GUBARO-703695 format. One record per residue (C-alpha): residue in three letters; residue number from 1; x, y negated, z. Coordinates in steps of 0.1 Angstrom, whole numbers, padded with zeros to 4 digits. Layout:
! GUBARO-703695
<site res="ALA" n="NUM" x="X" y="Y" z="Z"/>
...
***
This chain:
! GUBARO-703695
<site res="MET" n="1" x="0435" y="0572" z="-0134"/>
<site res="PRO" n="2" x="0403" y="0578" z="-0154"/>
<site res="ASP" n="3" x="0402" y="0565" z="-0190"/>
<site res="TYR" n="4" x="0372" y="0542" z="-0186"/>
<site res="GLU" n="5" x="0374" y="0530" z="-0222"/>
<site res="LYS" n="6" x="0371" y="0566" z="-0235"/>
<site res="MET" n="7" x="0342" y="0573" z="-0212"/>
<site res="TYR" n="8" x="0324" y="0541" z="-0222"/>
<site res="LYS" n="9" x="0328" y="0548" z="-0259"/>
<site res="GLN" n="10" x="0315" y="0584" z="-0254"/>
<site res="MET" n="11" x="0284" y="0571" z="-0235"/>
<site res="VAL" n="12" x="0277" y="0544" z="-0261"/>
<site res="ASN" n="13" x="0281" y="0569" z="-0290"/>
<site res="ALA" n="14" x="0257" y="0594" z="-0273"/>
<site res="ALA" n="15" x="0232" y="0566" z="-0266"/>
<site res="GLU" n="16" x="0233" y="0555" z="-0303"/>
<site res="ASP" n="17" x="0228" y="0591" z="-0314"/>
<site res="ALA" n="18" x="0199" y="0596" z="-0291"/>
<site res="LEU" n="19" x="0182" y="0564" z="-0304"/>
<site res="LYS" n="20" x="0187" y="0575" z="-0340"/>
<site res="ILE" n="21" x="0170" y="0608" z="-0332"/>
<site res="LEU" n="22" x="0141" y="0590" z="-0315"/>
<site res="ILE" n="23" x="0136" y="0565" z="-0343"/>
<site res="GLU" n="24" x="0136" y="0593" z="-0369"/>
<site res="ALA" n="25" x="0110" y="0612" z="-0349"/>
<site res="GLN" n="26" x="0088" y="0582" z="-0346"/>
<site res="LYS" n="27" x="0090" y="0575" z="-0383"/>
<site res="ASN" n="28" x="0081" y="0611" z="-0390"/>
<site res="CYS" n="29" x="0051" y="0610" z="-0367"/>
<site res="GLU" n="30" x="0040" y="0577" z="-0382"/>
<site res="GLU" n="31" x="0041" y="0593" z="-0417"/>
<site res="ILE" n="32" x="0021" y="0623" z="-0405"/>
<site res="TYR" n="33" x="-0005" y="0600" z="-0389"/>
<site res="VAL" n="34" x="-0009" y="0578" z="-0420"/>
<site res="SER" n="35" x="-0011" y="0607" z="-0444"/>
<site res="GLU" n="36" x="-0037" y="0624" z="-0422"/>
<site res="ALA" n="37" x="-0057" y="0592" z="-0418"/>
<site res="GLU" n="38" x="-0058" y="0587" z="-0455"/>
<site res="SER" n="39" x="-0072" y="0622" z="-0460"/>
<site res="ARG" n="40" x="-0097" y="0617" z="-0433"/>
<site res="GLU" n="41" x="-0107" y="0584" z="-0448"/>
<site res="GLN" n="42" x="-0114" y="0600" z="-0482"/>
<site res="PHE" n="43" x="-0134" y="0627" z="-0465"/>
<site res="ILE" n="44" x="-0155" y="0604" z="-0443"/>
<site res="TYR" n="45" x="-0161" y="0575" z="-0468"/>
<site res="PRO" n="46" x="-0172" y="0582" z="-0503"/>
<site res="GLU" n="47" x="-0157" y="0559" z="-0529"/>
<site res="ASN" n="48" x="-0188" y="0537" z="-0533"/>
<site res="GLU" n="49" x="-0189" y="0530" z="-0495"/>
<site res="ARG" n="50" x="-0153" y="0520" z="-0489"/>
<site res="SER" n="51" x="-0158" y="0483" z="-0496"/>
<site res="LEU" n="52" x="-0184" y="0478" z="-0468"/>
***
């Protein structure tokens, strides 16, 4: 008879690992986007025009 509890736990653990990987990738991409947006903002808008 198959050990359904063992199979279930293995699937849950794999799903949690996959989610952690995806969340970490999303955070990294957000950090890249924000840092590049900040550098573009400095390039596009001189200091005296930012408050407009």
